[in-house]
Phi, psi and omega in degrees: 000140181282144175288160185309312184292322178293318179296317178298315180298314181297316180294322178295317181296320178295315180297314181297319179297317180296318180296316180290324181292314184268346177072182180237150182234130174266098182286308183221128182280124179290162179300318180297315179293319179299321178299318180290323176297313180302315180298318179296319180293313181300317180289322183285315183266358178054054178226153174267311183256135178200167172233146177249111180253119181301132174262112182280132180242130181297155179302318180299315180290321178301322180293341180273348185260144177287334176268147178286126180232018184265356180245215176268079186244321189237127183226147170268136181253125177230155175213128182051045179063016177251130178287121178269326183155212184221157175228132173252129179250125182220173177231135181225156181280142169252201184300309182238344184233206177229166174225151178263140181217164171230149169240116180263129186244146172285166176302333178277007177072019172268157182287123174272320180193151170235150185209138172274124183266312180227116178248126192258011180236160176278328184267138174091012182298344181302337181298339180273358182288135179296334177300319178281316185294338181296347177297338181275342183300132178089349178296143188252158178305140181088347181288134177260126182251138180238125178296132180090345176246294179278329184237126180293149178280171176230124176291130179090356179220033187302312182297311181294321180293318176297318181296316179294320178299313178297319181299312180294319177301316178295321177298314180298319177294318179296318179299320179296320178298317178293323178297315178297333179270011178063033175275348177245000000 
């Protein structure tokens, strides 16, 4: 029989693997989350008025992408009929819970900014610092990011930082798949 700590580790590892394998889906954006998305868009693109138009991705194409694109995840951002870029809304695992994040993209599909919108744990909040998140700025669609190599680690937020790195890397890979399928 396994001792408590080993059993806890194995059950946590199985849960984390399942979450990363099957991903997270943003089915319906809550009012609180939408408010935070709006603020991120306004601050990043320096606009007051804008529209978020859902980009629908077919089930077949969604199955080819590492990021979930079957819910309310990917939007084109426009203001005064000018395309500002795109926003991907996702959910990723932290140590015991999940956090909501956005990846804001330029029209050329490079990362303009990434931001943690709602972090649900007391431990590991450093992952939300813009000082750390700025490492993603300029990364391009199709680019594969590796925690500890391309992206520096964070002491005290290892699980969340690895998770965010994987999430952004998956978004970039997914965007490239959509680009190759002429969705952009």
